[in-house]
C-alpha positions in Angstrom: 107.0 140.8 86.7 103.7 142.0 85.6 103.0 145.3 83.7 99.9 147.2 84.2 99.0 150.5 82.2 96.8 153.2 83.8 93.8 154.8 81.9 91.2 157.4 82.7 90.4 161.0 82.3 92.9 163.9 83.0 93.4 164.7 86.7 91.4 161.9 88.0 94.3 160.7 90.1 96.2 158.0 88.0 99.7 159.3 89.0 98.6 159.8 92.6 97.5 156.3 92.9 100.6 155.0 91.3 102.6 157.2 93.8 100.7 155.7 96.8 101.2 152.2 95.6 105.0 152.2 94.7 106.3 155.4 96.6 107.8 156.4 93.3 107.3 159.4 91.1 105.9 158.3 87.7 105.8 161.8 86.0 109.2 162.5 84.6 109.4 166.0 83.2 109.5 169.4 84.6 106.7 170.5 82.4 104.4 167.8 84.0 105.1 169.0 87.5 104.5 172.6 86.4 101.2 171.9 84.8 100.0 169.1 87.2 99.3 166.7 84.7 101.0 163.7 82.8 102.2 164.4 79.5 104.3 161.6 78.5 104.6 157.9 79.8 105.7 157.5 83.3 107.0 154.4 85.0 107.0 153.1 88.5 106.9 149.6 90.2 106.3 147.9 93.5 106.3 144.3 95.0 102.9 143.2 96.2 102.6 141.6 99.6 101.5 138.4 97.7 104.9 138.2 95.9 104.7 139.4 92.3 106.3 142.5 91.2 104.1 144.9 89.3 105.3 147.7 87.0 102.9 150.5 86.1 102.9 152.4 82.8 101.3 155.8 83.8 99.7 157.4 80.7 98.3 160.9 80.0 94.7 161.3 80.4 94.5 164.7 78.4 92.9 164.5 75.1 95.9 166.3 73.4 98.1 163.5 74.4 95.9 160.6 73.2 98.9 159.4 71.1 101.2 159.1 74.1 98.4 157.3 76.0 98.1 154.7 73.3 101.8 154.3 73.2 101.5 153.3 76.9 98.4 151.0 76.8 99.2 149.4 73.5 101.8 146.7 74.7 100.4 146.4 78.3 98.4 143.1 79.0 96.3 144.7 81.8 94.9 148.1 82.9 94.1 150.0 86.0 91.2 152.3 85.0 90.8 155.3 87.1 87.5 157.2 87.5 87.2 160.1 90.1 84.4 160.0 92.5 83.9 163.6 92.6 83.9 164.1 88.7 82.5 160.7 87.5 82.6 159.5 84.1 84.2 161.9 81.5 85.1 162.2 77.9 88.5 160.9 78.3 87.1 158.0 80.3 85.1 157.0 77.2 88.0 157.7 74.8 90.4 155.5 76.8 87.7 152.8 77.3 87.2 152.7 73.5 90.7 152.2 72.9 91.1 149.3 75.4 88.0 147.8 74.0 89.2 148.1 70.4 92.7 146.5 71.5 90.8 143.7 73.2 92.1 144.2 76.6 90.2 141.8 79.0 92.1 142.1 82.2 92.0 145.1 84.6 90.6 146.6 87.7 88.4 149.6 87.9 89.3 152.2 90.6 86.9 154.8 91.8 89.5 157.3 93.3 89.2 160.4 95.4 86.5 158.9 97.5 87.5 161.4 100.3 85.9 164.1 98.2 82.6 162.4 97.4 80.6 159.3 97.8 81.6 156.7 95.0 78.2 155.1 94.3 77.3 157.2 91.4 80.5 157.1 89.7 80.8 153.4 90.3 77.3 152.8 88.9 78.2 154.7 85.7 81.6 153.0 85.2 79.9 149.6 85.6 77.3 150.7 83.0 80.0 151.7 80.5 82.2 148.8 81.0 79.2 146.5 80.4 79.5 146.2 76.6 83.1 146.1 76.4 86.1 143.7 76.8 86.5 144.9 80.3 83.0 143.8 81.5 83.3 142.2 84.8 86.6 143.5 86.0 86.8 144.1 89.8 86.0 147.4 91.1 87.6 149.1 94.2 86.9 152.4 95.8 89.8 154.2 97.3 91.4 157.5 98.4 95.1 157.8 97.9 95.1 160.8 100.2 93.7 158.9 103.3 94.6 155.4 102.4 91.1 154.2 102.5 90.7 151.2 100.3 94.4 151.1 99.4 94.7 147.5 100.9 91.7 146.5 99.1 93.4 147.9 95.8 96.7 145.9 96.5 94.6 142.7 97.0 92.7 143.3 93.8 95.9 143.8 91.9 97.3 140.4 93.3 94.1 138.8 92.0 94.5 140.6 88.7 98.0 139.5 88.0 97.3 135.9 89.3 94.7 135.6 86.5 97.0 137.0 83.6 97.8 134.3 81.0 101.4 133.2 81.1 103.7 134.8 78.5 105.3 132.9 75.7 108.8 133.0 76.6 110.0 130.9 73.6 108.3 133.2 71.1 110.4 135.5 68.8 110.9 139.1 70.4 108.9 142.2 69.1 109.8 144.9 71.7 107.8 148.2 70.8 110.0 151.0 71.8 108.4 153.8 73.9 111.5 155.7 74.7 114.9 156.2 73.1 117.8 158.2 74.4 121.4 158.4 74.8 123.5 157.9 78.0 127.1 159.1 78.0 129.6 156.4 78.1 126.8 153.7 77.3 125.4 154.9 73.9 121.8 154.4 72.7 119.2 153.1 75.2 115.7 152.1 74.5 112.8 151.0 76.8 109.5 149.1 76.4 107.3 146.3 77.6 108.6 142.9 76.7 105.4 140.8 76.3 107.0 137.7 74.9 110.3 136.0 74.4 113.6 137.0 76.2 116.4 139.5 75.4 120.0 138.8 76.5 123.4 140.6 76.5 125.1 139.7 73.3 121.9 139.2 71.3 121.5 140.8 67.9 118.3 142.3 67.2 116.8 143.9 63.9 115.4 147.3 64.0 112.2 147.9 62.4 111.3 150.0 60.3 114.6 150.0 58.2 117.4 147.4 57.5 119.5 148.2 60.6 120.8 145.6 63.2 122.2 146.1 66.6 124.0 144.1 69.2 122.7 144.2 72.7 125.4 145.6 75.0 123.3 145.2 78.1 119.7 144.8 79.7 118.2 146.2 82.7 114.9 145.7 84.4 113.7 147.9 87.3 117.2 149.4 87.4 118.9 146.2 87.9 121.4 145.0 85.4 120.8 141.5 84.2 122.3 138.9 81.9 119.0 138.1 80.5 115.4 139.3 80.8 112.2 137.2 80.1 108.7 138.5 79.4 106.8 140.0 80.9 108.9 142.9 81.9 109.5 146.6 81.7 113.0 146.5 80.1 115.9 148.8 78.9 118.1 147.8 76.3 121.4 149.2 75.6 122.3 148.8 72.0 125.9 149.0 70.7 127.0 151.0 67.6 123.4 152.2 66.9 122.9 156.1 66.7 119.8 157.3 68.6 118.8 158.9 65.5 118.0 155.5 64.0 115.5 154.4 66.5 112.4 156.1 68.1 109.0 155.7 69.8 107.2 153.3 67.6 110.3 151.4 66.3 110.5 147.7 67.1 113.3 145.6 68.4 112.8 142.2 66.4 114.4 138.5 66.5 116.1 138.6 63.1 114.6 136.5 60.5 111.5 135.9 62.6 109.4 138.9 61.4 108.2 140.3 58.1 107.5 144.0 57.8 104.6 144.8 55.7 103.0 148.1 54.2 99.9 146.3 53.3 97.5 144.3 55.3 93.9 143.1 55.2 91.8 143.5 58.3 88.5 142.9 59.9 87.2 145.9 61.8 84.7 146.6 64.3 83.0 149.4 62.2 83.4 151.2 59.0 86.4 153.4 58.2 87.2 156.7 56.5 89.5 156.7 53.7 92.4 157.6 56.0 93.2 156.4 59.5 96.0 156.5 62.1 97.0 152.9 62.8 98.3 152.2 66.4 99.9 149.0 67.5 102.2 148.7 70.5 103.9 152.1 70.7 103.7 152.7 67.0 101.5 155.1 65.1 101.3 155.1 61.3 99.0 156.7 58.8 97.2 154.4 56.5 94.9 154.4 53.5 91.9 152.5 53.6 90.3 150.4 50.8 86.9 148.9 52.1 85.7 145.5 50.9 82.7 145.4 53.3 81.5 147.3 56.2 83.9 145.3 58.4 86.6 144.3 56.0 89.3 146.5 54.5 92.8 146.7 53.1 95.2 149.2 54.7 98.1 150.6 53.0 100.7 152.0 55.5 103.0 154.9 54.9 105.6 153.1 56.7 106.0 149.3 57.2 105.4 147.5 60.5 106.3 144.0 61.8 102.6 142.5 61.8 101.4 138.9 62.1 98.0 137.3 61.6 95.8 137.9 64.8 97.4 141.1 65.7 95.0 143.6 67.2 95.1 147.2 65.8 93.6 150.5 66.8 92.4 152.6 64.0 91.8 156.3 64.7 90.0 158.8 62.4 92.3 161.8 62.4 89.3 164.1 61.7 87.2 162.9 64.8 87.7 161.1 68.0 86.2 158.0 66.7 88.2 154.7 67.4 87.7 151.4 65.6 89.3 148.1 66.5 90.9 145.9 63.9 92.1 142.2 63.7 94.9 141.3 61.1 93.7 138.6 58.8 96.6 138.7 56.1 100.0 140.2 56.1 100.7 139.1 52.6 97.6 140.0 50.7 97.6 139.5 47.0 97.5 142.2 44.5 94.1 143.4 43.1 94.5 144.3 39.5 91.7 142.7 37.5 88.1 143.4 37.5 86.4 141.4 40.0 89.5 140.8 42.3 88.1 142.9 44.9 84.7 140.8 45.1 86.7 137.6 45.1 89.0 139.0 48.0 85.9 140.1 50.0 84.6 136.5 49.8 88.0 135.1 50.8 88.4 137.4 53.8 84.9 136.8 55.1 85.9 133.1 55.6 88.9 134.3 57.8 88.9 134.1 61.5 91.9 136.1 62.4 93.4 133.1 64.2 96.3 131.5 62.5 95.2 128.5 60.6 98.1 126.7 59.0 95.9 124.4 56.7 93.8 127.4 55.2 97.1 129.4 54.8 98.8 126.8 52.8 95.6 126.1 50.8 95.3 129.8 49.9 99.0 130.4 49.2 99.6 126.9 47.6 103.4 127.2 47.9 105.1 128.6 50.9 108.0 127.8 53.3 107.6 126.8 56.9 109.8 129.9 57.8 107.3 132.3 55.9 104.3 130.8 57.8 105.9 131.4 61.0 107.0 134.8 60.2 103.4 135.4 59.4 102.5 134.1 62.9 101.4 130.8 61.7 102.7 127.4 62.7 103.3 124.7 60.1 100.3 122.6 59.3 100.3 119.3 61.2 100.9 116.2 59.0 102.2 118.1 55.9 105.9 117.5 55.4 108.1 119.8 53.4 108.6 118.5 49.9 112.0 120.2 49.2 114.1 121.9 51.6 111.6 124.2 53.8 108.9 124.3 51.1 105.4 123.1 51.5 103.1 122.5 48.6 99.3 122.3 49.2 98.3 118.7 48.1 95.5 119.9 45.6 98.0 122.3 43.9 100.7 119.6 43.8 98.4 117.4 41.8 97.7 120.4 39.5 101.5 121.1 39.1 102.2 117.5 38.2 99.7 117.5 35.5 101.2 120.6 34.1 104.6 119.4 34.3 103.8 116.3 32.3 102.1 118.5 29.6 105.1 120.9 29.7 107.5 117.9 29.1 105.4 116.7 26.2 105.2 120.1 24.7 109.0 120.6 24.9 109.8 117.2 23.5 107.4 117.9 20.5 109.1 121.3 19.7 112.8 120.2 20.7 112.8 116.6 19.3 116.7 116.7 19.3 116.9 117.5 23.0 116.6 115.0 25.8 114.0 116.4 28.2 112.7 119.7 29.5 115.5 121.6 31.5 114.6 121.9 35.1 115.2 125.6 35.1 112.8 126.0 32.1 110.3 123.8 34.0 110.6 126.0 37.1 109.8 129.2 35.1 107.0 127.5 33.2 105.3 126.6 36.4 106.2 129.7 38.1 107.8 128.2 41.1 110.3 129.9 43.4 112.9 127.2 43.6 114.2 124.5 41.4 114.0 121.8 44.1 110.3 122.1 43.8 110.4 120.8 40.2 112.4 117.7 41.4 109.8 117.1 44.1 107.1 117.0 41.5 108.8 114.5 39.2 107.1 111.1 39.5 106.4 108.2 37.2 105.9 108.4 34.2 108.4 111.3 34.3 112.0 111.2 35.5 114.6 113.8 36.2 118.0 113.1 34.5 121.0 115.4 34.2 119.1 118.5 35.0 116.3 117.7 32.6 112.8 116.3 33.1 111.6 113.6 30.6 109.4 110.9 30.1 110.7 107.7 32.3 113.3 105.8 30.2 112.2 102.1 29.2 115.2 99.9 29.2 113.0 96.9 28.3 112.9 98.0 24.6 116.7 97.1 24.1 117.5 93.9 22.5 118.4 91.3 25.2 122.2 91.3 24.1 122.4 95.1 24.3 120.5 95.2 27.6 123.0 92.6 29.0 125.9 94.5 28.2 124.6 97.7 29.4 123.8 96.2 32.7 127.4 95.0 32.7 128.5 98.6 32.4 126.1 99.8 34.8 127.2 97.2 37.5 130.8 98.5 36.9 129.7 102.1 37.6 127.7 101.1 40.8 131.0 100.9 42.7 133.1 103.6 40.8 130.3 105.8 39.4 132.7 108.2 37.5 135.0 105.6 36.1 133.7 105.7 32.5 134.5 102.7 30.5 137.0 103.2 27.7 136.6 102.4 24.0 138.3 98.9 24.5 135.9 98.1 27.3 132.9 99.2 25.3 134.2 97.2 22.2 134.9 94.0 24.4 131.1 94.0 25.3 130.0 94.6 21.7 128.6 98.2 22.4 129.0 99.9 19.0 127.9 103.4 18.7 124.5 102.6 17.4 123.8 100.2 20.3 125.3 102.9 22.6 122.9 105.4 21.1 120.0 103.2 21.6 120.9 102.9 25.3 121.2 106.5 25.7 117.8 107.1 24.1 116.1 104.6 26.4 117.7 106.4 29.5 119.9 103.3 30.3 123.1 105.3 30.0 123.9 108.9 29.7 126.4 110.2 27.2 128.5 112.9 28.9 131.0 113.7 26.1 132.5 112.0 23.0 133.0 108.3 24.0 132.1 109.0 27.7 129.3 107.2 29.1 127.9 107.3 32.6 124.6 106.3 34.4 121.9 109.1 34.2 122.2 109.3 37.9 125.8 110.4 37.8 125.3 114.4 37.4 123.2 114.5 40.5 125.7 112.4 42.4 128.3 114.6 41.1 126.7 117.8 42.3 126.1 116.2 45.8 130.0 115.6 46.0 130.9 118.9 44.6 128.8 120.7 47.0 130.9 119.3 49.8 134.1 121.0 48.4 135.4 124.4 49.4 133.8 126.8 47.0 135.0 127.7 44.3 136.8 124.6 43.0 139.0 123.7 40.0 139.0 120.8 37.5 141.8 119.1 39.6 139.7 119.3 42.6 136.9 117.7 40.9 139.0 115.0 39.5 140.2 114.0 43.0 136.7 114.2 44.5 135.1 112.0 41.9 138.1 109.7 41.5 138.4 109.9 37.8 140.3 111.4 34.9 140.0 114.7 33.0 138.6 112.7 30.1 135.4 112.4 32.2 135.6 115.5 34.3 135.8 118.2 31.7 132.7 117.1 29.7 130.9 116.3 32.8 131.4 119.8 34.1 130.4 121.2 30.8 127.1 119.3 31.1 126.6 120.5 34.7 127.2 124.1 33.4 124.5 123.7 30.7 122.0 122.4 33.3 122.7 125.4 35.5 124.0 123.0 38.3 127.4 124.5 38.3 128.7 127.9 37.1 132.1 129.3 36.1 133.5 131.9 38.7 136.5 132.6 36.2 138.7 130.7 33.6 139.8 128.3 36.3 137.2 128.0 39.0 133.5 127.0 39.2 131.1 126.7 42.1 127.9 124.7 42.7 124.6 126.9 42.1 122.3 127.3 45.1 119.2 125.6 43.8 117.2 127.7 46.2 118.4 130.7 44.3 119.2 129.6 40.8 119.4 133.0 39.3 122.3 134.0 41.5 
């Protein structure tokens, strides 16, 4: 299916043309029939002789219903622009064209209608002139009379050529369906309609509702009055939502693929002209008031009164509430930084000036320094090629990583100087000092001459400074622990190897061994290995569960768990149970 919106001045024959093309009545309300004009959006469809099905979104042309008009043309990928031969170019013709140009609509057909009432030459010449400096420059023009049928076959042929030239939709993309109608059907519940421009919606899907925190399950989907198991873009679609009151969704809401979109109340944009201090922002079927902070004649920050699901590259239409002026805008950043210090605005202006409005993963990573692949995708940006996550889903800008590693080494040395009796900087303390969002990023930064042992970061141990006989005995213990890493040698075994408390202390200081508790020694790698095994247990777990999982005794398990607790690797749930701490959310 292909979706085409109508556009043009009131009473220039848009609805009449749609009726002639489809045999359907697009005007839905009794008030529309009484007044003889389209007030709200109408919908009709037909199958062209060339094969494609075309759905028309018929929009009002009257200036008082400009918001309804924008809700119709916003999501549509193409337009049928209508100018009456007997009246020519009019005020709403210009306003509709300005809106289409601001949205960057490039595909369409110009129809000179009512050619039975006047010669089309003058209206056609004016229309060509008006379109010449807009995004619709060069679209095909057709002269018709819906009353006599003259030119209608030419219009159908032009529509066939139009839809054949439309770019293919991205059916793998996350769904963002802008709702243009929401109502209730007895026995079915809430139903919403909209133009699906990307992705697919199937019965049984769970979709997020924006704005807000609601989610709803899809009970059924319908397109062109046919119930279908699934509908792919592009399509006019009706979605029956289960257990969602109609009061929680309205025109301008959006159905979203969960976790694939962020809603934002603040965006930085590039505009096609200067803006007043307040604007009405239109995207899809949504209309939201926004405050404007200008950075330059073509750069501004918009603060929205209600959050919207936006991505880099989105086209916005900004309308001055006090006039008929319309300005187009391209979203540059959906997560812009706070501007709190003197000079932040000038720095931001320079940064925005270099942005193109096209998703650029390399630039986004360099600018944000640390970000997840999922966050980039929610902003509308793919992961940068050739840059692998350093921990989990986290990406680090290479230059920032070098800076962080130098800072981490300095923090380790500073902590060692102020805490001479402690063995290294706790990983959680390092995370806080480096202002990182995830403990795993600290581990990813550790490289020689640093080492991560037992939840702490320290200068890498140097076992070579142990006397040869002590080093040999320690290596024997390490060899024993290689096969049974939690079977800590007992006092007799340590004594048989000549490892006195003083020699064991030296081995611990050099990092060859880790003292877990009184007389309990393991390799420094044991805590991390223990956490890996404990994470595989049903959570929470008991001391007995740990003893069985690690294949050792309470003599080892109790002090080992205490060590893991202190390192914030495990946490008590109650007097009996513990759980492994999620390192992506260490504070929970």
